[in-house]
C-alpha positions as CSV (number, residue, x, y, z in Angstrom):
1,X,-68.6,4.0,21.8
2,X,-71.9,3.3,23.5
3,X,-74.5,5.9,24.5
4,X,-73.9,7.6,27.9
5,X,-76.2,6.4,30.6
6,X,-77.1,3.3,28.5
7,X,-77.6,1.2,31.6
8,X,-80.7,3.2,32.3
9,X,-82.0,3.1,28.7
10,X,-85.8,3.2,28.5
11,X,-87.9,1.1,26.0
12,X,-91.6,1.4,26.1
13,X,-93.3,-2.0,26.0
14,X,-95.6,-0.9,23.2
15,X,-92.5,0.0,21.0
16,X,-91.7,-3.8,21.1
17,X,-95.1,-5.4,21.0
18,X,-97.1,-2.8,19.2
19,X,-94.5,-1.7,16.7
20,X,-91.4,-3.9,16.2
21,X,-93.2,-7.2,16.5
22,X,-96.6,-6.1,15.2
23,X,-97.6,-7.6,11.8
24,X,-100.5,-5.2,11.6
25,X,-98.6,-1.9,12.2
26,X,-98.4,0.1,9.0
27,X,-94.7,1.0,9.5
28,X,-93.5,-1.7,11.8
29,X,-94.8,-4.8,10.0
30,X,-91.7,-5.1,7.8
31,X,-89.6,-4.9,10.9
32,X,-91.8,-7.5,12.6
33,X,-91.3,-9.9,9.8
34,X,-87.5,-9.5,10.1
35,X,-87.4,-9.9,13.9
36,X,-89.9,-12.8,13.9
37,X,-87.9,-14.6,11.3
38,X,-85.0,-14.6,13.8
39,X,-87.1,-16.0,16.6
40,X,-88.4,-13.0,18.5
41,X,-92.1,-13.0,19.5
42,X,-94.6,-11.1,21.5
43,X,-94.6,-13.9,24.1
44,X,-91.0,-13.1,24.9
45,X,-90.9,-9.4,24.1
46,X,-88.5,-8.8,26.9
47,X,-85.8,-10.8,25.1
48,X,-85.8,-8.3,22.2
49,X,-85.9,-5.3,24.6
50,X,-82.8,-6.7,26.4
51,X,-81.0,-7.3,23.2
52,X,-81.7,-3.7,22.0
53,X,-80.5,-2.3,25.4
54,X,-77.3,-4.4,24.9
55,X,-76.7,-2.6,21.6
56,X,-77.1,0.7,23.4
57,X,-74.5,-0.4,26.0
58,X,-71.9,-2.0,23.8
59,X,-72.6,-0.9,20.2
60,X,-71.0,1.8,18.2
61,X,-72.6,5.2,17.7
62,X,-72.5,5.7,13.9
63,X,-74.5,8.9,13.8
64,X,-75.5,11.7,16.1
65,X,-77.7,14.7,15.5
66,X,-78.4,17.6,17.8
67,X,-81.9,19.1,17.7
68,X,-83.6,21.8,19.7
69,X,-85.0,19.0,22.0
70,X,-81.9,16.9,22.5
71,X,-79.7,14.4,20.7
72,X,-80.6,11.5,18.4
73,X,-78.1,8.6,18.4
74,X,-78.0,5.9,15.9
75,X,-76.2,2.9,17.4
76,X,-75.2,-0.3,15.5
77,X,-74.4,-3.6,17.0
78,X,-74.6,-7.4,16.7
79,X,-77.0,-9.6,18.6
80,X,-77.4,-13.3,19.0
81,X,-81.0,-14.1,18.2
82,X,-83.3,-16.7,19.8
83,X,-82.7,-18.9,16.7
84,X,-78.9,-18.8,17.3
85,X,-78.1,-16.5,14.4
86,X,-76.1,-13.3,14.7
87,X,-77.7,-10.2,13.1
88,X,-76.5,-6.6,12.8
89,X,-79.1,-4.1,13.9
90,X,-79.2,-0.3,14.0
91,X,-81.0,1.3,16.9
92,X,-82.2,4.8,17.3
93,X,-82.2,6.5,20.7
94,X,-83.1,10.0,21.9
95,X,-81.5,11.8,24.8
96,X,-83.4,15.0,25.9
97,X,-81.6,18.3,26.4
98,X,-82.7,18.2,30.1
99,X,-80.8,14.9,30.6
100,X,-82.1,11.6,31.8
101,X,-81.7,8.2,30.3
102,X,-81.8,7.6,26.5
103,X,-85.2,6.6,25.1
104,X,-85.6,4.0,22.4
105,X,-87.1,5.2,19.1
106,X,-86.7,2.4,16.6
107,X,-84.6,-0.5,15.3
108,X,-84.0,-1.9,11.9
109,X,-81.6,-4.3,10.2
110,X,-78.3,-2.8,9.0
111,X,-78.7,-1.8,5.3
112,X,-82.4,-1.0,5.5
113,X,-83.3,2.6,5.0
114,X,-85.4,4.4,7.6
């Protein structure tokens, strides 16, 4: 089951270029190595953003947690990378209690601990 309102999912550009693809980010650099190894790059950051939105739209919610501020959704899905490989990625999204589109938090390869 995908996230409700996934067609309007928001991903801040800095989450892609300054975090998931940044080799200098203290937390994101391991993720950057993974995504770069599969052909993603800062020059085409929109490709990764589109693939992550696709997971929100067609992936499976594997975990949900309600908080005082809204709901955290962990959604798993497969994507075809720019190198032509298929990878399984877990994405994390947050939907506020006040509603609105889901906001992207992070992504990581399946099997990796957050």
